[in-house]
C-alpha positions as CSV (number, residue, x, y, z in Angstrom):
1,M,15.8,-19.7,-22.7
2,I,12.1,-20.7,-22.8
3,A,10.4,-18.8,-25.7
4,P,7.2,-17.0,-25.0
5,L,4.0,-18.7,-26.0
6,P,2.7,-17.9,-29.6
7,G,1.0,-14.6,-29.7
8,W,2.2,-13.7,-26.2
9,V,3.8,-10.4,-27.3
10,P,1.8,-8.0,-29.5
11,S,3.2,-8.0,-33.0
12,V,2.9,-4.2,-33.6
13,P,5.1,-1.6,-32.0
14,P,3.7,-0.1,-28.8
15,D,1.8,3.2,-28.8
16,L,-1.1,4.7,-26.8
17,T,-3.7,3.1,-29.1
18,T,-2.5,-0.4,-28.6
19,Y,-1.6,-0.5,-24.9
20,L,-5.1,-0.7,-23.6
21,I,-6.5,-3.3,-26.0
22,I,-8.0,-6.1,-24.0
23,A,-5.7,-9.1,-24.4
24,P,-5.5,-11.3,-21.3
25,Q,-2.5,-13.7,-21.4
26,A,-2.4,-17.2,-20.1
27,P,-2.1,-17.9,-17.2
28,T,-4.7,-15.3,-16.2
29,L,-4.0,-15.5,-12.5
30,L,-4.2,-11.8,-11.6
31,P,-7.1,-10.8,-13.9
32,L,-9.2,-13.7,-12.4
33,T,-8.1,-12.6,-8.9
34,A,-9.1,-9.1,-9.6
35,I,-12.6,-10.2,-10.8
36,L,-13.1,-12.5,-7.9
37,L,-12.1,-9.8,-5.4
38,A,-14.4,-7.3,-7.0
39,V,-17.4,-9.7,-7.0
40,A,-16.7,-10.8,-3.4
41,Y,-16.5,-7.2,-2.2
42,L,-19.7,-6.2,-4.0
43,C,-21.5,-9.2,-2.6
44,G,-20.5,-8.1,1.0
45,A,-21.4,-4.5,0.4
46,I,-24.8,-5.4,-1.2
47,R,-25.6,-7.7,1.7
48,L,-25.1,-4.9,4.2
49,W,-27.1,-2.4,2.1
50,S,-29.9,-4.9,1.7
51,Q,-30.0,-5.2,5.5
52,R,-30.2,-1.4,5.8
53,R,-26.7,-1.4,7.4
54,R,-24.3,1.3,6.5
55,W,-21.3,0.7,4.4
56,P,-19.4,3.7,2.7
57,I,-19.9,4.0,-1.0
58,G,-16.6,5.8,-1.2
59,R,-14.7,2.8,0.2
60,T,-16.5,0.5,-2.3
61,V,-15.5,2.8,-5.2
62,L,-11.9,2.8,-4.0
63,F,-11.7,-1.0,-3.8
64,L,-13.3,-1.5,-7.2
65,C,-10.8,1.1,-8.7
66,G,-8.0,-1.0,-7.3
67,C,-9.4,-4.1,-9.0
68,L,-9.8,-2.2,-12.3
69,L,-6.2,-1.1,-12.2
70,I,-5.1,-4.8,-11.8
71,L,-7.1,-5.6,-14.9
72,A,-5.7,-2.6,-16.7
73,V,-2.1,-3.8,-16.3
74,T,-2.6,-7.5,-16.5
75,A,-5.5,-8.1,-19.0
76,T,-4.5,-5.7,-21.7
77,N,-1.6,-5.4,-24.2
78,I,0.3,-3.7,-21.4
79,D,1.0,-7.2,-20.0
80,G,2.1,-8.4,-23.5
81,Y,4.5,-5.5,-24.0
82,G,5.8,-6.1,-20.5
83,Y,7.5,-9.3,-21.7
84,E,9.8,-7.3,-24.0
85,L,10.2,-3.8,-22.7
86,F,11.7,-2.9,-19.3
87,S,9.8,0.4,-19.1
88,V,6.4,-1.4,-19.5
89,F,7.3,-4.1,-17.0
90,M,8.4,-1.4,-14.5
91,F,5.1,0.5,-15.1
92,Q,3.3,-2.8,-14.2
93,Q,5.4,-3.3,-11.1
94,L,5.0,0.2,-9.8
95,T,1.2,0.1,-10.4
96,L,0.8,-3.2,-8.7
97,M,3.1,-2.4,-5.8
98,M,2.4,1.2,-5.1
99,V,-0.9,2.3,-6.6
100,V,-3.2,-0.6,-6.5
101,P,-2.6,-1.4,-2.8
102,V,-3.5,2.1,-1.7
103,F,-7.0,1.7,-3.3
104,L,-7.5,-1.8,-2.0
105,V,-6.4,-1.1,1.5
106,L,-8.5,2.1,1.8
107,G,-11.5,0.0,0.8
108,A,-11.3,-1.6,4.2
109,P,-11.9,-5.2,3.0
110,G,-11.1,-6.7,6.4
111,T,-13.9,-4.7,8.1
112,L,-16.3,-5.7,5.4
113,I,-15.5,-9.4,5.9
114,L,-16.1,-9.1,9.6
115,R,-19.4,-7.2,9.2
116,A,-20.9,-8.9,6.1
117,T,-19.9,-12.6,6.5
118,P,-22.9,-14.7,7.7
119,H,-22.4,-16.5,11.1
120,R,-24.0,-19.7,10.0
121,F,-23.3,-22.8,7.9
122,G,-20.0,-23.0,6.0
123,W,-19.3,-19.3,6.3
124,R,-18.0,-19.7,9.9
125,W,-14.6,-20.8,8.6
126,V,-14.2,-17.4,6.9
127,L,-14.8,-15.6,10.2
128,R,-12.6,-18.0,12.1
129,S,-9.8,-17.5,9.6
130,A,-10.1,-13.7,9.9
131,H,-10.1,-13.8,13.7
132,W,-7.1,-16.2,13.6
133,G,-5.2,-13.8,11.4
134,L,-5.9,-10.9,13.7
135,H,-4.6,-12.8,16.7
136,S,-1.8,-14.9,15.2
137,S,1.9,-14.2,15.5
138,L,2.1,-14.9,11.7
139,G,-0.1,-11.9,11.1
140,R,2.0,-9.7,13.3
141,F,5.1,-10.8,11.5
142,L,3.8,-10.3,7.9
143,I,2.9,-6.7,8.5
144,H,6.0,-5.8,10.7
145,P,8.3,-3.3,9.1
146,G,11.2,-5.6,9.7
147,F,9.6,-7.9,7.1
148,T,7.7,-5.6,4.7
149,L,10.6,-3.2,4.1
150,P,13.2,-5.8,3.1
151,L,10.6,-7.6,1.0
152,F,9.7,-4.3,-0.7
153,L,13.3,-3.4,-1.4
154,M,14.2,-7.0,-2.5
155,S,11.5,-6.5,-5.2
156,F,13.7,-3.8,-6.7
157,Y,17.4,-4.2,-5.7
158,G,17.5,-8.0,-5.3
159,L,15.3,-8.6,-8.4
160,Y,17.2,-6.5,-10.9
161,L,20.7,-6.1,-9.4
162,G,20.9,-9.6,-8.0
163,G,20.0,-11.4,-11.2
164,I,16.8,-12.9,-10.0
165,A,14.8,-11.3,-12.8
166,D,17.1,-13.0,-15.4
167,V,16.0,-16.4,-14.0
168,L,12.3,-15.8,-13.4
169,L,11.5,-13.9,-16.6
170,E,12.7,-16.8,-18.8
171,A,9.3,-18.4,-18.6
172,P,5.8,-16.9,-18.7
173,I,4.9,-18.4,-15.4
174,G,7.9,-16.5,-13.8
175,H,6.5,-13.3,-15.3
176,V,3.1,-13.9,-13.7
177,A,4.7,-15.0,-10.4
178,L,6.6,-11.7,-10.2
179,E,3.4,-9.8,-10.8
180,A,1.7,-11.6,-8.0
181,L,4.8,-10.9,-5.7
182,F,4.6,-7.2,-6.6
183,L,0.9,-7.0,-5.6
184,I,1.3,-9.0,-2.4
185,S,4.4,-7.2,-1.2
186,G,2.8,-3.8,-1.9
187,I,-0.4,-4.8,0.0
188,L,1.7,-6.0,3.0
189,F,3.7,-2.8,3.1
190,T,0.5,-0.6,2.8
191,I,-1.7,-2.4,5.4
192,P,0.1,-1.2,8.5
193,I,0.4,2.3,7.1
194,L,-3.1,3.1,5.8
195,S,-5.4,0.4,6.9
196,V,-8.4,1.2,9.1
197,D,-9.2,-2.5,9.5
198,P,-8.5,-4.3,12.8
199,L,-4.9,-5.3,12.8
200,P,-2.7,-7.6,14.9
201,R,-0.4,-4.6,15.6
202,R,-0.8,-0.9,14.8
203,Q,2.1,1.5,14.4
204,S,2.2,5.1,15.6
205,H,1.9,7.9,13.1
206,V,5.5,8.7,13.5
207,G,6.5,5.1,12.8
208,R,4.4,5.0,9.7
209,L,5.9,8.2,8.3
210,L,9.4,7.0,9.0
211,D,8.6,3.8,7.0
212,V,7.3,5.8,4.1
213,F,10.2,8.3,4.0
214,G,12.7,5.5,4.3
215,E,11.1,3.6,1.4
216,M,10.9,6.8,-0.7
217,A,14.7,7.5,-0.4
218,L,15.7,4.0,-1.2
219,H,13.2,3.7,-4.0
220,A,14.4,7.0,-5.6
221,F,18.0,5.9,-5.4
222,F,17.1,2.7,-7.2
223,G,15.6,4.7,-10.0
224,V,18.8,6.7,-10.4
225,I,20.9,3.5,-10.5
226,V,18.7,2.2,-13.4
227,M,18.8,5.5,-15.3
228,M,22.6,5.6,-15.1
229,A,23.3,2.0,-16.2
230,A,25.0,2.0,-19.5
231,T,24.2,-1.7,-20.3
232,P,21.0,-3.7,-20.0
233,L,20.5,-4.9,-16.4
234,V,18.0,-7.7,-17.4
235,S,18.7,-10.1,-20.2
236,A,15.0,-10.6,-20.9
237,F,14.7,-6.9,-22.0
238,A,18.0,-6.7,-23.8
239,D,16.7,-7.6,-27.3
240,P,13.3,-6.2,-28.1
241,P,11.9,-7.0,-31.6
242,Q,14.0,-5.2,-34.3
243,S,10.9,-4.0,-36.1
244,W,10.0,-1.9,-33.0
245,A,13.3,0.2,-33.4
246,I,13.6,0.5,-29.6
247,D,17.0,1.0,-28.0
248,P,17.0,-1.3,-24.9
249,V,19.3,1.1,-22.9
250,A,17.1,4.0,-23.7
251,D,14.1,2.0,-22.7
252,Q,15.9,1.0,-19.5
253,Q,16.5,4.7,-18.7
254,L,12.8,5.3,-19.2
255,A,12.2,2.5,-16.7
256,G,14.5,4.2,-14.2
257,A,12.8,7.5,-14.7
258,L,9.4,5.9,-14.0
259,A,10.8,4.3,-10.8
260,W,12.1,7.7,-9.7
261,S,9.0,9.8,-10.6
262,Y,5.8,7.7,-11.0
263,G,6.9,5.5,-8.1
264,E,7.2,8.5,-5.8
265,F,3.8,10.0,-6.4
266,P,1.8,7.3,-4.5
267,N,4.2,7.8,-1.6
268,L,3.4,11.5,-1.6
269,V,-0.3,10.8,-1.5
270,I,0.3,8.4,1.4
271,V,2.2,11.0,3.3
272,L,-0.6,13.5,2.9
273,I,-3.2,10.9,4.0
274,L,-1.1,10.1,7.1
275,L,-0.6,13.7,8.1
276,H,-4.4,14.3,7.7
277,A,-5.1,11.2,9.8
278,W,-2.6,12.3,12.4
279,Y,-4.3,15.7,12.7
280,L,-7.7,14.2,13.0
281,A,-6.5,11.8,15.7
282,D,-4.9,14.6,17.7
283,T,-8.0,16.8,17.4
284,K,-10.3,13.9,18.5
285,R,-8.0,13.2,21.5
286,A,-8.0,16.8,22.5
287,R,-11.7,17.1,22.3
288,A,-12.1,13.9,24.4
289,A,-9.7,15.3,27.0
290,D,-11.7,18.6,27.2
291,L,-15.0,16.7,27.5
292,K,-13.6,14.6,30.3
293,A,-12.3,17.6,32.1
294,D,-15.7,19.3,31.9
295,V,-17.4,16.2,33.3
296,E,-14.9,14.9,35.8
297,G,-12.7,18.0,36.4
298,T,-8.9,18.0,36.4
299,P,-7.7,16.6,39.8
300,E,-4.0,17.1,39.0
301,L,-4.6,20.8,38.0
302,D,-6.9,21.4,40.9
303,S,-4.4,19.9,43.3
304,Y,-1.6,22.1,41.9
305,N,-3.7,25.2,42.1
306,A,-4.6,24.4,45.7
307,Y,-0.9,24.0,46.4
308,L,-0.1,27.4,45.0
309,E,-2.9,29.0,47.0
310,S,-1.5,27.4,50.2
311,L,1.9,28.8,49.4
312,T,0.4,32.2,48.9
313,R,-1.5,32.1,52.2
314,A,1.6,30.9,54.0
315,A,3.7,33.8,52.6
316,S,1.0,36.3,53.6
317,S,0.7,35.0,57.2
318,S,4.5,35.0,57.7
319,R,4.9,38.6,56.5
320,P,5.5,40.9,59.5
321,T,2.8,43.5,60.1
322,K,3.9,47.1,60.4
323,E,3.1,48.7,63.8
324,P,1.7,52.2,63.9
325,S,4.2,54.9,65.1
């Protein structure tokens, strides 16, 4: 087993005062990614504002909150404790997979790219890449539920119950690779459900809700499995430092409780957002139909009413008249 780098794990036992101490670990892949994403997004938003073109401040705040959350779980002692404690690593995973993507996707970065990227010089390749992604079969495949749901579930069942975590968590680079996988899989799962950006394919509201409810059930079941396990599931978390006085099985039960509770809260928020969006879409569709009827009339309804009137006239004309006595 490859030992962690010197100073990789904090030397003091974990508590609320030490978790959020800034302590980026090498390699700093995700912290640097979060900073670059935030800077790029701000540059795009500022470019639109400087041109007196509208861009929602709310979406900007949401995207930046997502970037800050990435930094919070990968550039502080949370990341360091995640090398020894299953509960902390699970907290990182749930945050990167289920919380951060909601903020990033609601920030509508795809729309910002299409609106803010210059159409000259070397920037054209950015727009060409974006348009290629919108029209490519690869883009359709990556956000299809047939791919995103198995990937999402593999990040839980396959990782911990299939022994993959035992192999990858032997080295620091494996730890970082898993964090990147969590973030990517969460974004791919969230895009077809919440994104307002142009997409290669768009699901119905019913299909989105079914995806979320299916993931919620399987995700909660995984949390129960972890809570009920009597022995450590991952060897990397089976032997925390003795000075911390932490029972690995109890810590594993805490990880399962987080998967069952903290992991379900973002899904509940997504369901509420979907229901609200569904209501707004139906209301908009109904108003458009009423406006069209006011302007163009309703040929089908008018034809049906005329048909009923003709039946009434025919019945009246065929009714025998009563002769006076």
